[in-house]
mmCIF file of the protein (N, C-alpha, C, O) and its ligand, coordinates in Angstrom:
data_MODEL
# 
_entry.id   MODEL 
# 
loop_
_entity.id 
_entity.type 
_entity.pdbx_number_of_molecules 
1 polymer     1 
2 non-polymer 1 
# 
_entity_poly.entity_id                      1 
_entity_poly.type                           'polypeptide(L)' 
_entity_poly.nstd_linkage                   no 
_entity_poly.nstd_monomer                   no 
_entity_poly.pdbx_seq_one_letter_code       MPTYEYICKECNKTFVVISTISQHEKDQKPACVNCGSKNVEQYYSSVTVITSKKS 
_entity_poly.pdbx_seq_one_letter_code_can   MPTYEYICKECNKTFVVISTISQHEKDQKPACVNCGSKNVEQYYSSVTVITSKKS 
_entity_poly.pdbx_strand_id                 A 
# 
loop_
_entity_poly_seq.entity_id 
_entity_poly_seq.num 
_entity_poly_seq.mon_id 
_entity_poly_seq.hetero 
1 1  MET n 
1 2  PRO n 
1 3  THR n 
1 4  TYR n 
1 5  GLU n 
1 6  TYR n 
1 7  ILE n 
1 8  CYS n 
1 9  LYS n 
1 10 GLU n 
1 11 CYS n 
1 12 ASN n 
1 13 LYS n 
1 14 THR n 
1 15 PHE n 
1 16 VAL n 
1 17 VAL n 
1 18 ILE n 
1 19 SER n 
1 20 THR n 
1 21 ILE n 
1 22 SER n 
1 23 GLN n 
1 24 HIS n 
1 25 GLU n 
1 26 LYS n 
1 27 ASP n 
1 28 GLN n 
1 29 LYS n 
1 30 PRO n 
1 31 ALA n 
1 32 CYS n 
1 33 VAL n 
1 34 ASN n 
1 35 CYS n 
1 36 GLY n 
1 37 SER n 
1 38 LYS n 
1 39 ASN n 
1 40 VAL n 
1 41 GLU n 
1 42 GLN n 
1 43 TYR n 
1 44 TYR n 
1 45 SER n 
1 46 SER n 
1 47 VAL n 
1 48 THR n 
1 49 VAL n 
1 50 ILE n 
1 51 THR n 
1 52 SER n 
1 53 LYS n 
1 54 LYS n 
1 55 SER n 
# 
loop_
_struct_asym.id 
_struct_asym.entity_id 
A 1 
B 2 
# 
loop_
_chem_comp.id 
_chem_comp.type 
_chem_comp.mon_nstd_flag 
ALA 'L-peptide linking' y 
ASN 'L-peptide linking' y 
ASP 'L-peptide linking' y 
CYS 'L-peptide linking' y 
GLN 'L-peptide linking' y 
GLU 'L-peptide linking' y 
GLY 'peptide linking'   y 
HIS 'L-peptide linking' y 
ILE 'L-peptide linking' y 
LYS 'L-peptide linking' y 
MET 'L-peptide linking' y 
PHE 'L-peptide linking' y 
PRO 'L-peptide linking' y 
SER 'L-peptide linking' y 
THR 'L-peptide linking' y 
TYR 'L-peptide linking' y 
VAL 'L-peptide linking' y 
ZN  non-polymer         . 
# 
_pdbx_entity_nonpoly.entity_id   2 
_pdbx_entity_nonpoly.name        ? 
_pdbx_entity_nonpoly.comp_id     ZN 
# 
_pdbx_nonpoly_scheme.asym_id         B 
_pdbx_nonpoly_scheme.entity_id       2 
_pdbx_nonpoly_scheme.mon_id          ZN 
_pdbx_nonpoly_scheme.ndb_seq_num     1 
_pdbx_nonpoly_scheme.pdb_seq_num     101 
_pdbx_nonpoly_scheme.auth_seq_num    101 
_pdbx_nonpoly_scheme.pdb_mon_id      ZN 
_pdbx_nonpoly_scheme.auth_mon_id     ZN 
_pdbx_nonpoly_scheme.pdb_strand_id   A 
_pdbx_nonpoly_scheme.pdb_ins_code    . 
# 
loop_
_atom_site.group_PDB 
_atom_site.id 
_atom_site.type_symbol 
_atom_site.label_atom_id 
_atom_site.label_alt_id 
_atom_site.label_comp_id 
_atom_site.label_asym_id 
_atom_site.label_entity_id 
_atom_site.label_seq_id 
_atom_site.pdbx_PDB_ins_code 
_atom_site.Cartn_x 
_atom_site.Cartn_y 
_atom_site.Cartn_z 
_atom_site.occupancy 
_atom_site.B_iso_or_equiv 
_atom_site.pdbx_formal_charge 
_atom_site.auth_seq_id 
_atom_site.auth_comp_id 
_atom_site.auth_asym_id 
_atom_site.auth_atom_id 
_atom_site.pdbx_PDB_model_num 
ATOM   1   N  N  . MET A 1 1  ? 212.451 96.965 306.083 1.00 0.00 ? 1   MET A N  1 
ATOM   2   C  CA . MET A 1 1  ? 211.869 95.697 306.558 1.00 0.00 ? 1   MET A CA 1 
ATOM   3   C  C  . MET A 1 1  ? 211.589 94.790 305.374 1.00 0.00 ? 1   MET A C  1 
ATOM   4   O  O  . MET A 1 1  ? 211.202 95.251 304.300 1.00 0.00 ? 1   MET A O  1 
ATOM   5   N  N  . PRO A 1 2  ? 211.787 93.514 305.578 1.00 0.00 ? 2   PRO A N  1 
ATOM   6   C  CA . PRO A 1 2  ? 211.553 92.584 304.474 1.00 0.00 ? 2   PRO A CA 1 
ATOM   7   C  C  . PRO A 1 2  ? 210.066 92.376 304.226 1.00 0.00 ? 2   PRO A C  1 
ATOM   8   O  O  . PRO A 1 2  ? 209.231 92.518 305.119 1.00 0.00 ? 2   PRO A O  1 
ATOM   9   N  N  . THR A 1 3  ? 209.781 92.046 303.013 1.00 0.00 ? 3   THR A N  1 
ATOM   10  C  CA . THR A 1 3  ? 208.400 91.741 302.671 1.00 0.00 ? 3   THR A CA 1 
ATOM   11  C  C  . THR A 1 3  ? 208.304 90.270 302.286 1.00 0.00 ? 3   THR A C  1 
ATOM   12  O  O  . THR A 1 3  ? 209.208 89.704 301.671 1.00 0.00 ? 3   THR A O  1 
ATOM   13  N  N  . TYR A 1 4  ? 207.208 89.686 302.658 1.00 0.00 ? 4   TYR A N  1 
ATOM   14  C  CA . TYR A 1 4  ? 206.964 88.287 302.319 1.00 0.00 ? 4   TYR A CA 1 
ATOM   15  C  C  . TYR A 1 4  ? 205.663 88.187 301.557 1.00 0.00 ? 4   TYR A C  1 
ATOM   16  O  O  . TYR A 1 4  ? 204.670 88.833 301.892 1.00 0.00 ? 4   TYR A O  1 
ATOM   17  N  N  . GLU A 1 5  ? 205.689 87.373 300.536 1.00 0.00 ? 5   GLU A N  1 
ATOM   18  C  CA . GLU A 1 5  ? 204.485 87.205 299.749 1.00 0.00 ? 5   GLU A CA 1 
ATOM   19  C  C  . GLU A 1 5  ? 203.846 85.875 300.126 1.00 0.00 ? 5   GLU A C  1 
ATOM   20  O  O  . GLU A 1 5  ? 204.517 84.848 300.230 1.00 0.00 ? 5   GLU A O  1 
ATOM   21  N  N  . TYR A 1 6  ? 202.561 85.919 300.322 1.00 0.00 ? 6   TYR A N  1 
ATOM   22  C  CA . TYR A 1 6  ? 201.821 84.718 300.685 1.00 0.00 ? 6   TYR A CA 1 
ATOM   23  C  C  . TYR A 1 6  ? 200.697 84.486 299.695 1.00 0.00 ? 6   TYR A C  1 
ATOM   24  O  O  . TYR A 1 6  ? 200.214 85.404 299.034 1.00 0.00 ? 6   TYR A O  1 
ATOM   25  N  N  . ILE A 1 7  ? 200.300 83.227 299.617 1.00 0.00 ? 7   ILE A N  1 
ATOM   26  C  CA . ILE A 1 7  ? 199.112 82.899 298.832 1.00 0.00 ? 7   ILE A CA 1 
ATOM   27  C  C  . ILE A 1 7  ? 198.125 82.197 299.746 1.00 0.00 ? 7   ILE A C  1 
ATOM   28  O  O  . ILE A 1 7  ? 198.496 81.322 300.528 1.00 0.00 ? 7   ILE A O  1 
ATOM   29  N  N  . CYS A 1 8  ? 196.887 82.583 299.641 1.00 0.00 ? 8   CYS A N  1 
ATOM   30  C  CA . CYS A 1 8  ? 195.842 81.978 300.453 1.00 0.00 ? 8   CYS A CA 1 
ATOM   31  C  C  . CYS A 1 8  ? 195.325 80.727 299.757 1.00 0.00 ? 8   CYS A C  1 
ATOM   32  O  O  . CYS A 1 8  ? 194.998 80.740 298.570 1.00 0.00 ? 8   CYS A O  1 
ATOM   33  N  N  . LYS A 1 9  ? 195.262 79.644 300.528 1.00 0.00 ? 9   LYS A N  1 
ATOM   34  C  CA . LYS A 1 9  ? 194.785 78.395 299.935 1.00 0.00 ? 9   LYS A CA 1 
ATOM   35  C  C  . LYS A 1 9  ? 193.272 78.338 299.860 1.00 0.00 ? 9   LYS A C  1 
ATOM   36  O  O  . LYS A 1 9  ? 192.706 77.469 299.196 1.00 0.00 ? 9   LYS A O  1 
ATOM   37  N  N  . GLU A 1 10 ? 192.624 79.260 300.536 1.00 0.00 ? 10  GLU A N  1 
ATOM   38  C  CA . GLU A 1 10 ? 191.162 79.272 300.522 1.00 0.00 ? 10  GLU A CA 1 
ATOM   39  C  C  . GLU A 1 10 ? 190.627 80.003 299.293 1.00 0.00 ? 10  GLU A C  1 
ATOM   40  O  O  . GLU A 1 10 ? 189.726 79.524 298.603 1.00 0.00 ? 10  GLU A O  1 
ATOM   41  N  N  . CYS A 1 11 ? 191.203 81.168 299.043 1.00 0.00 ? 11  CYS A N  1 
ATOM   42  C  CA . CYS A 1 11 ? 190.670 81.972 297.945 1.00 0.00 ? 11  CYS A CA 1 
ATOM   43  C  C  . CYS A 1 11 ? 191.710 82.230 296.850 1.00 0.00 ? 11  CYS A C  1 
ATOM   44  O  O  . CYS A 1 11 ? 191.436 82.927 295.873 1.00 0.00 ? 11  CYS A O  1 
ATOM   45  N  N  . ASN A 1 12 ? 192.914 81.655 297.028 1.00 0.00 ? 12  ASN A N  1 
ATOM   46  C  CA . ASN A 1 12 ? 193.970 81.767 296.027 1.00 0.00 ? 12  ASN A CA 1 
ATOM   47  C  C  . ASN A 1 12 ? 194.397 83.204 295.729 1.00 0.00 ? 12  ASN A C  1 
ATOM   48  O  O  . ASN A 1 12 ? 194.874 83.514 294.637 1.00 0.00 ? 12  ASN A O  1 
ATOM   49  N  N  . LYS A 1 13 ? 194.218 84.057 296.706 1.00 0.00 ? 13  LYS A N  1 
ATOM   50  C  CA . LYS A 1 13 ? 194.688 85.433 296.562 1.00 0.00 ? 13  LYS A CA 1 
ATOM   51  C  C  . LYS A 1 13 ? 196.107 85.521 297.111 1.00 0.00 ? 13  LYS A C  1 
ATOM   52  O  O  . LYS A 1 13 ? 196.441 84.904 298.122 1.00 0.00 ? 13  LYS A O  1 
ATOM   53  N  N  . THR A 1 14 ? 196.914 86.287 296.435 1.00 0.00 ? 14  THR A N  1 
ATOM   54  C  CA . THR A 1 14 ? 198.253 86.538 296.958 1.00 0.00 ? 14  THR A CA 1 
ATOM   55  C  C  . THR A 1 14 ? 198.273 87.903 297.619 1.00 0.00 ? 14  THR A C  1 
ATOM   56  O  O  . THR A 1 14 ? 197.584 88.833 297.200 1.00 0.00 ? 14  THR A O  1 
ATOM   57  N  N  . PHE A 1 15 ? 199.076 87.995 298.658 1.00 0.00 ? 15  PHE A N  1 
ATOM   58  C  CA . PHE A 1 15 ? 199.201 89.280 299.344 1.00 0.00 ? 15  PHE A CA 1 
ATOM   59  C  C  . PHE A 1 15 ? 200.588 89.373 299.946 1.00 0.00 ? 15  PHE A C  1 
ATOM   60  O  O  . PHE A 1 15 ? 201.247 88.369 300.217 1.00 0.00 ? 15  PHE A O  1 
ATOM   61  N  N  . VAL A 1 16 ? 201.005 90.604 300.144 1.00 0.00 ? 16  VAL A N  1 
ATOM   62  C  CA . VAL A 1 16 ? 202.353 90.857 300.633 1.00 0.00 ? 16  VAL A CA 1 
ATOM   63  C  C  . VAL A 1 16 ? 202.261 91.330 302.078 1.00 0.00 ? 16  VAL A C  1 
ATOM   64  O  O  . VAL A 1 16 ? 201.447 92.187 302.426 1.00 0.00 ? 16  VAL A O  1 
ATOM   65  N  N  . VAL A 1 17 ? 203.117 90.748 302.900 1.00 0.00 ? 17  VAL A N  1 
ATOM   66  C  CA . VAL A 1 17 ? 203.157 91.113 304.301 1.00 0.00 ? 17  VAL A CA 1 
ATOM   67  C  C  . VAL A 1 17 ? 204.530 91.687 304.614 1.00 0.00 ? 17  VAL A C  1 
ATOM   68  O  O  . VAL A 1 17 ? 205.560 91.100 304.282 1.00 0.00 ? 17  VAL A O  1 
ATOM   69  N  N  . ILE A 1 18 ? 204.523 92.828 305.250 1.00 0.00 ? 18  ILE A N  1 
ATOM   70  C  CA . ILE A 1 18 ? 205.786 93.394 305.731 1.00 0.00 ? 18  ILE A CA 1 
ATOM   71  C  C  . ILE A 1 18 ? 205.975 92.916 307.158 1.00 0.00 ? 18  ILE A C  1 
ATOM   72  O  O  . ILE A 1 18 ? 205.159 93.201 308.035 1.00 0.00 ? 18  ILE A O  1 
ATOM   73  N  N  . SER A 1 19 ? 207.057 92.186 307.382 1.00 0.00 ? 19  SER A N  1 
ATOM   74  C  CA . SER A 1 19 ? 207.250 91.534 308.665 1.00 0.00 ? 19  SER A CA 1 
ATOM   75  C  C  . SER A 1 19 ? 208.690 91.642 309.099 1.00 0.00 ? 19  SER A C  1 
ATOM   76  O  O  . SER A 1 19 ? 209.600 91.710 308.273 1.00 0.00 ? 19  SER A O  1 
ATOM   77  N  N  . THR A 1 20 ? 208.888 91.657 310.393 1.00 0.00 ? 20  THR A N  1 
ATOM   78  C  CA . THR A 1 20 ? 210.251 91.594 310.895 1.00 0.00 ? 20  THR A CA 1 
ATOM   79  C  C  . THR A 1 20 ? 210.771 90.173 310.735 1.00 0.00 ? 20  THR A C  1 
ATOM   80  O  O  . THR A 1 20 ? 209.997 89.221 310.636 1.00 0.00 ? 20  THR A O  1 
ATOM   81  N  N  . ILE A 1 21 ? 212.075 90.045 310.711 1.00 0.00 ? 21  ILE A N  1 
ATOM   82  C  CA . ILE A 1 21 ? 212.663 88.718 310.539 1.00 0.00 ? 21  ILE A CA 1 
ATOM   83  C  C  . ILE A 1 21 ? 212.339 87.836 311.743 1.00 0.00 ? 21  ILE A C  1 
ATOM   84  O  O  . ILE A 1 21 ? 212.071 86.645 311.582 1.00 0.00 ? 21  ILE A O  1 
ATOM   85  N  N  . SER A 1 22 ? 212.361 88.405 312.936 1.00 0.00 ? 22  SER A N  1 
ATOM   86  C  CA . SER A 1 22 ? 212.073 87.615 314.132 1.00 0.00 ? 22  SER A CA 1 
ATOM   87  C  C  . SER A 1 22 ? 210.654 87.070 314.097 1.00 0.00 ? 22  SER A C  1 
ATOM   88  O  O  . SER A 1 22 ? 210.405 85.936 314.507 1.00 0.00 ? 22  SER A O  1 
ATOM   89  N  N  . GLN A 1 23 ? 209.733 87.880 313.609 1.00 0.00 ? 23  GLN A N  1 
ATOM   90  C  CA . GLN A 1 23 ? 208.359 87.409 313.478 1.00 0.00 ? 23  GLN A CA 1 
ATOM   91  C  C  . GLN A 1 23 ? 208.280 86.252 312.496 1.00 0.00 ? 23  GLN A C  1 
ATOM   92  O  O  . GLN A 1 23 ? 207.557 85.277 312.702 1.00 0.00 ? 23  GLN A O  1 
ATOM   93  N  N  . HIS A 1 24 ? 209.048 86.394 311.421 1.00 0.00 ? 24  HIS A N  1 
ATOM   94  C  CA . HIS A 1 24 ? 208.996 85.395 310.375 1.00 0.00 ? 24  HIS A CA 1 
ATOM   95  C  C  . HIS A 1 24 ? 209.615 84.086 310.855 1.00 0.00 ? 24  HIS A C  1 
ATOM   96  O  O  . HIS A 1 24 ? 209.133 83.003 310.520 1.00 0.00 ? 24  HIS A O  1 
ATOM   97  N  N  . GLU A 1 25 ? 210.665 84.189 311.628 1.00 0.00 ? 25  GLU A N  1 
ATOM   98  C  CA . GLU A 1 25 ? 211.334 82.974 312.096 1.00 0.00 ? 25  GLU A CA 1 
ATOM   99  C  C  . GLU A 1 25 ? 210.468 82.182 313.059 1.00 0.00 ? 25  GLU A C  1 
ATOM   100 O  O  . GLU A 1 25 ? 210.609 80.965 313.181 1.00 0.00 ? 25  GLU A O  1 
ATOM   101 N  N  . LYS A 1 26 ? 209.581 82.872 313.734 1.00 0.00 ? 26  LYS A N  1 
ATOM   102 C  CA . LYS A 1 26 ? 208.658 82.179 314.638 1.00 0.00 ? 26  LYS A CA 1 
ATOM   103 C  C  . LYS A 1 26 ? 207.541 81.477 313.867 1.00 0.00 ? 26  LYS A C  1 
ATOM   104 O  O  . LYS A 1 26 ? 206.671 80.832 314.452 1.00 0.00 ? 26  LYS A O  1 
ATOM   105 N  N  . ASP A 1 27 ? 207.585 81.614 312.571 1.00 0.00 ? 27  ASP A N  1 
ATOM   106 C  CA . ASP A 1 27 ? 206.610 80.970 311.707 1.00 0.00 ? 27  ASP A CA 1 
ATOM   107 C  C  . ASP A 1 27 ? 205.194 81.443 312.014 1.00 0.00 ? 27  ASP A C  1 
ATOM   108 O  O  . ASP A 1 27 ? 204.244 80.662 312.075 1.00 0.00 ? 27  ASP A O  1 
ATOM   109 N  N  . GLN A 1 28 ? 205.097 82.733 312.200 1.00 0.00 ? 28  GLN A N  1 
ATOM   110 C  CA . GLN A 1 28 ? 203.772 83.294 312.437 1.00 0.00 ? 28  GLN A CA 1 
ATOM   111 C  C  . GLN A 1 28 ? 203.151 83.656 311.101 1.00 0.00 ? 28  GLN A C  1 
ATOM   112 O  O  . GLN A 1 28 ? 203.515 84.645 310.464 1.00 0.00 ? 28  GLN A O  1 
ATOM   113 N  N  . LYS A 1 29 ? 202.228 82.844 310.707 1.00 0.00 ? 29  LYS A N  1 
ATOM   114 C  CA . LYS A 1 29 ? 201.599 83.089 309.425 1.00 0.00 ? 29  LYS A CA 1 
ATOM   115 C  C  . LYS A 1 29 ? 200.519 84.156 309.570 1.00 0.00 ? 29  LYS A C  1 
ATOM   116 O  O  . LYS A 1 29 ? 199.737 84.150 310.522 1.00 0.00 ? 29  LYS A O  1 
ATOM   117 N  N  . PRO A 1 30 ? 200.495 85.045 308.633 1.00 0.00 ? 30  PRO A N  1 
ATOM   118 C  CA . PRO A 1 30 ? 199.475 86.081 308.675 1.00 0.00 ? 30  PRO A CA 1 
ATOM   119 C  C  . PRO A 1 30 ? 198.138 85.546 308.183 1.00 0.00 ? 30  PRO A C  1 
ATOM   120 O  O  . PRO A 1 30 ? 198.060 84.507 307.526 1.00 0.00 ? 30  PRO A O  1 
ATOM   121 N  N  . ALA A 1 31 ? 197.109 86.275 308.515 1.00 0.00 ? 31  ALA A N  1 
ATOM   122 C  CA . ALA A 1 31 ? 195.793 85.916 308.003 1.00 0.00 ? 31  ALA A CA 1 
ATOM   123 C  C  . ALA A 1 31 ? 195.620 86.535 306.627 1.00 0.00 ? 31  ALA A C  1 
ATOM   124 O  O  . ALA A 1 31 ? 196.161 87.601 306.332 1.00 0.00 ? 31  ALA A O  1 
ATOM   125 N  N  . CYS A 1 32 ? 194.871 85.857 305.808 1.00 0.00 ? 32  CYS A N  1 
ATOM   126 C  CA . CYS A 1 32 ? 194.585 86.354 304.468 1.00 0.00 ? 32  CYS A CA 1 
ATOM   127 C  C  . CYS A 1 32 ? 193.856 87.694 304.559 1.00 0.00 ? 32  CYS A C  1 
ATOM   128 O  O  . CYS A 1 32 ? 192.912 87.858 305.332 1.00 0.00 ? 32  CYS A O  1 
ATOM   129 N  N  . VAL A 1 33 ? 194.316 88.634 303.758 1.00 0.00 ? 33  VAL A N  1 
ATOM   130 C  CA . VAL A 1 33 ? 193.698 89.953 303.783 1.00 0.00 ? 33  VAL A CA 1 
ATOM   131 C  C  . VAL A 1 33 ? 192.324 89.936 303.128 1.00 0.00 ? 33  VAL A C  1 
ATOM   132 O  O  . VAL A 1 33 ? 191.510 90.837 303.331 1.00 0.00 ? 33  VAL A O  1 
ATOM   133 N  N  . ASN A 1 34 ? 192.084 88.908 302.350 1.00 0.00 ? 34  ASN A N  1 
ATOM   134 C  CA . ASN A 1 34 ? 190.829 88.847 301.610 1.00 0.00 ? 34  ASN A CA 1 
ATOM   135 C  C  . ASN A 1 34 ? 189.724 88.142 302.399 1.00 0.00 ? 34  ASN A C  1 
ATOM   136 O  O  . ASN A 1 34 ? 188.604 88.645 302.493 1.00 0.00 ? 34  ASN A O  1 
ATOM   137 N  N  . CYS A 1 35 ? 190.047 86.975 302.966 1.00 0.00 ? 35  CYS A N  1 
ATOM   138 C  CA . CYS A 1 35 ? 189.008 86.189 303.626 1.00 0.00 ? 35  CYS A CA 1 
ATOM   139 C  C  . CYS A 1 35 ? 189.310 85.920 305.102 1.00 0.00 ? 35  CYS A C  1 
ATOM   140 O  O  . CYS A 1 35 ? 188.476 85.364 305.817 1.00 0.00 ? 35  CYS A O  1 
ATOM   141 N  N  . GLY A 1 36 ? 190.503 86.314 305.556 1.00 0.00 ? 36  GLY A N  1 
ATOM   142 C  CA . GLY A 1 36 ? 190.818 86.168 306.972 1.00 0.00 ? 36  GLY A CA 1 
ATOM   143 C  C  . GLY A 1 36 ? 191.278 84.781 307.365 1.00 0.00 ? 36  GLY A C  1 
ATOM   144 O  O  . GLY A 1 36 ? 191.502 84.525 308.548 1.00 0.00 ? 36  GLY A O  1 
ATOM   145 N  N  . SER A 1 37 ? 191.425 83.878 306.409 1.00 0.00 ? 37  SER A N  1 
ATOM   146 C  CA . SER A 1 37 ? 191.875 82.532 306.696 1.00 0.00 ? 37  SER A CA 1 
ATOM   147 C  C  . SER A 1 37 ? 193.364 82.508 307.000 1.00 0.00 ? 37  SER A C  1 
ATOM   148 O  O  . SER A 1 37 ? 194.137 83.275 306.426 1.00 0.00 ? 37  SER A O  1 
ATOM   149 N  N  . LYS A 1 38 ? 193.757 81.631 307.897 1.00 0.00 ? 38  LYS A N  1 
ATOM   150 C  CA . LYS A 1 38 ? 195.189 81.467 308.150 1.00 0.00 ? 38  LYS A CA 1 
ATOM   151 C  C  . LYS A 1 38 ? 195.760 80.281 307.376 1.00 0.00 ? 38  LYS A C  1 
ATOM   152 O  O  . LYS A 1 38 ? 196.886 79.846 307.619 1.00 0.00 ? 38  LYS A O  1 
ATOM   153 N  N  . ASN A 1 39 ? 194.989 79.783 306.471 1.00 0.00 ? 39  ASN A N  1 
ATOM   154 C  CA . ASN A 1 39 ? 195.448 78.702 305.610 1.00 0.00 ? 39  ASN A CA 1 
ATOM   155 C  C  . ASN A 1 39 ? 196.238 79.308 304.449 1.00 0.00 ? 39  ASN A C  1 
ATOM   156 O  O  . ASN A 1 39 ? 195.817 79.257 303.293 1.00 0.00 ? 39  ASN A O  1 
ATOM   157 N  N  . VAL A 1 40 ? 197.378 79.876 304.786 1.00 0.00 ? 40  VAL A N  1 
ATOM   158 C  CA . VAL A 1 40 ? 198.182 80.563 303.790 1.00 0.00 ? 40  VAL A CA 1 
ATOM   159 C  C  . VAL A 1 40 ? 199.544 79.891 303.680 1.00 0.00 ? 40  VAL A C  1 
ATOM   160 O  O  . VAL A 1 40 ? 199.990 79.182 304.583 1.00 0.00 ? 40  VAL A O  1 
ATOM   161 N  N  . GLU A 1 41 ? 200.171 80.132 302.576 1.00 0.00 ? 41  GLU A N  1 
ATOM   162 C  CA . GLU A 1 41 ? 201.472 79.533 302.329 1.00 0.00 ? 41  GLU A CA 1 
ATOM   163 C  C  . GLU A 1 41 ? 202.373 80.593 301.710 1.00 0.00 ? 41  GLU A C  1 
ATOM   164 O  O  . GLU A 1 41 ? 201.922 81.423 300.920 1.00 0.00 ? 41  GLU A O  1 
ATOM   165 N  N  . GLN A 1 42 ? 203.638 80.557 302.073 1.00 0.00 ? 42  GLN A N  1 
ATOM   166 C  CA . GLN A 1 42 ? 204.531 81.540 301.485 1.00 0.00 ? 42  GLN A CA 1 
ATOM   167 C  C  . GLN A 1 42 ? 204.683 81.280 300.001 1.00 0.00 ? 42  GLN A C  1 
ATOM   168 O  O  . GLN A 1 42 ? 204.771 80.141 299.540 1.00 0.00 ? 42  GLN A O  1 
ATOM   169 N  N  . TYR A 1 43 ? 204.709 82.351 299.295 1.00 0.00 ? 43  TYR A N  1 
ATOM   170 C  CA . TYR A 1 43 ? 204.652 82.286 297.835 1.00 0.00 ? 43  TYR A CA 1 
ATOM   171 C  C  . TYR A 1 43 ? 205.843 83.045 297.276 1.00 0.00 ? 43  TYR A C  1 
ATOM   172 O  O  . TYR A 1 43 ? 206.088 84.198 297.629 1.00 0.00 ? 43  TYR A O  1 
ATOM   173 N  N  . TYR A 1 44 ? 206.560 82.395 296.420 1.00 0.00 ? 44  TYR A N  1 
ATOM   174 C  CA . TYR A 1 44 ? 207.717 83.032 295.833 1.00 0.00 ? 44  TYR A CA 1 
ATOM   175 C  C  . TYR A 1 44 ? 207.390 83.446 294.412 1.00 0.00 ? 44  TYR A C  1 
ATOM   176 O  O  . TYR A 1 44 ? 207.280 82.624 293.502 1.00 0.00 ? 44  TYR A O  1 
ATOM   177 N  N  . SER A 1 45 ? 207.243 84.706 294.263 1.00 0.00 ? 45  SER A N  1 
ATOM   178 C  CA . SER A 1 45 ? 206.880 85.233 292.964 1.00 0.00 ? 45  SER A CA 1 
ATOM   179 C  C  . SER A 1 45 ? 208.069 85.205 292.018 1.00 0.00 ? 45  SER A C  1 
ATOM   180 O  O  . SER A 1 45 ? 209.195 85.530 292.395 1.00 0.00 ? 45  SER A O  1 
ATOM   181 N  N  . SER A 1 46 ? 207.800 84.818 290.808 1.00 0.00 ? 46  SER A N  1 
ATOM   182 C  CA . SER A 1 46 ? 208.873 84.773 289.817 1.00 0.00 ? 46  SER A CA 1 
ATOM   183 C  C  . SER A 1 46 ? 209.279 86.182 289.390 1.00 0.00 ? 46  SER A C  1 
ATOM   184 O  O  . SER A 1 46 ? 210.317 86.384 288.761 1.00 0.00 ? 46  SER A O  1 
ATOM   185 N  N  . VAL A 1 47 ? 208.448 87.134 289.743 1.00 0.00 ? 47  VAL A N  1 
ATOM   186 C  CA . VAL A 1 47 ? 208.727 88.516 289.359 1.00 0.00 ? 47  VAL A CA 1 
ATOM   187 C  C  . VAL A 1 47 ? 209.985 89.030 290.053 1.00 0.00 ? 47  VAL A C  1 
ATOM   188 O  O  . VAL A 1 47 ? 210.720 89.860 289.519 1.00 0.00 ? 47  VAL A O  1 
ATOM   189 N  N  . THR A 1 48 ? 210.210 88.509 291.262 1.00 0.00 ? 48  THR A N  1 
ATOM   190 C  CA . THR A 1 48 ? 211.345 89.000 292.038 1.00 0.00 ? 48  THR A CA 1 
ATOM   191 C  C  . THR A 1 48 ? 212.669 88.403 291.566 1.00 0.00 ? 48  THR A C  1 
ATOM   192 O  O  . THR A 1 48 ? 213.744 88.849 291.967 1.00 0.00 ? 48  THR A O  1 
ATOM   193 N  N  . VAL A 1 49 ? 212.573 87.391 290.712 1.00 0.00 ? 49  VAL A N  1 
ATOM   194 C  CA . VAL A 1 49 ? 213.788 86.775 290.215 1.00 0.00 ? 49  VAL A CA 1 
ATOM   195 C  C  . VAL A 1 49 ? 214.290 87.568 289.007 1.00 0.00 ? 49  VAL A C  1 
ATOM   196 O  O  . VAL A 1 49 ? 213.706 87.536 287.924 1.00 0.00 ? 49  VAL A O  1 
ATOM   197 N  N  . ILE A 1 50 ? 215.347 88.247 289.227 1.00 0.00 ? 50  ILE A N  1 
ATOM   198 C  CA . ILE A 1 50 ? 215.907 89.077 288.165 1.00 0.00 ? 50  ILE A CA 1 
ATOM   199 C  C  . ILE A 1 50 ? 217.227 88.465 287.696 1.00 0.00 ? 50  ILE A C  1 
ATOM   200 O  O  . ILE A 1 50 ? 218.184 88.321 288.457 1.00 0.00 ? 50  ILE A O  1 
ATOM   201 N  N  . THR A 1 51 ? 217.232 88.122 286.439 1.00 0.00 ? 51  THR A N  1 
ATOM   202 C  CA . THR A 1 51 ? 218.462 87.549 285.886 1.00 0.00 ? 51  THR A CA 1 
ATOM   203 C  C  . THR A 1 51 ? 219.274 88.659 285.257 1.00 0.00 ? 51  THR A C  1 
ATOM   204 O  O  . THR A 1 51 ? 218.812 89.355 284.353 1.00 0.00 ? 51  THR A O  1 
ATOM   205 N  N  . SER A 1 52 ? 220.456 88.809 285.737 1.00 0.00 ? 52  SER A N  1 
ATOM   206 C  CA . SER A 1 52 ? 221.332 89.854 285.204 1.00 0.00 ? 52  SER A CA 1 
ATOM   207 C  C  . SER A 1 52 ? 222.561 89.205 284.584 1.00 0.00 ? 52  SER A C  1 
ATOM   208 O  O  . SER A 1 52 ? 223.572 88.955 285.241 1.00 0.00 ? 52  SER A O  1 
ATOM   209 N  N  . LYS A 1 53 ? 222.430 88.954 283.331 1.00 0.00 ? 53  LYS A N  1 
ATOM   210 C  CA . LYS A 1 53 ? 223.550 88.339 282.616 1.00 0.00 ? 53  LYS A CA 1 
ATOM   211 C  C  . LYS A 1 53 ? 224.384 89.429 281.969 1.00 0.00 ? 53  LYS A C  1 
ATOM   212 O  O  . LYS A 1 53 ? 223.952 90.115 281.042 1.00 0.00 ? 53  LYS A O  1 
ATOM   213 N  N  . LYS A 1 54 ? 225.556 89.558 282.475 1.00 0.00 ? 54  LYS A N  1 
ATOM   214 C  CA . LYS A 1 54 ? 226.464 90.552 281.889 1.00 0.00 ? 54  LYS A CA 1 
ATOM   215 C  C  . LYS A 1 54 ? 227.733 89.838 281.483 1.00 0.00 ? 54  LYS A C  1 
ATOM   216 O  O  . LYS A 1 54 ? 228.722 89.846 282.217 1.00 0.00 ? 54  LYS A O  1 
ATOM   217 N  N  . SER A 1 55 ? 227.707 89.231 280.337 1.00 0.00 ? 55  SER A N  1 
ATOM   218 C  CA . SER A 1 55 ? 228.854 88.460 279.890 1.00 0.00 ? 55  SER A CA 1 
ATOM   219 C  C  . SER A 1 55 ? 229.656 89.237 278.843 1.00 0.00 ? 55  SER A C  1 
ATOM   220 O  O  . SER A 1 55 ? 230.667 88.740 278.346 1.00 0.00 ? 55  SER A O  1 
HETATM 221 ZN ZN . ZN  B 2 .  ? 191.842 84.077 301.506 1.00 0.00 2 101 ZN  A ZN 1 
# 
């Protein structure tokens, strides 16, 4: 299952949600695990960007 990373706009905590694609397409935002707010935004971590230069 895919994982999505979110950041909470209330407390600025990031958290990872494991969600089905169908759930994600419905734009169902999860509640913040820290404060329970649904004022969250999807967050793209730079950690997941792996540059593989093989020249
Ligand atoms: Zn929060």
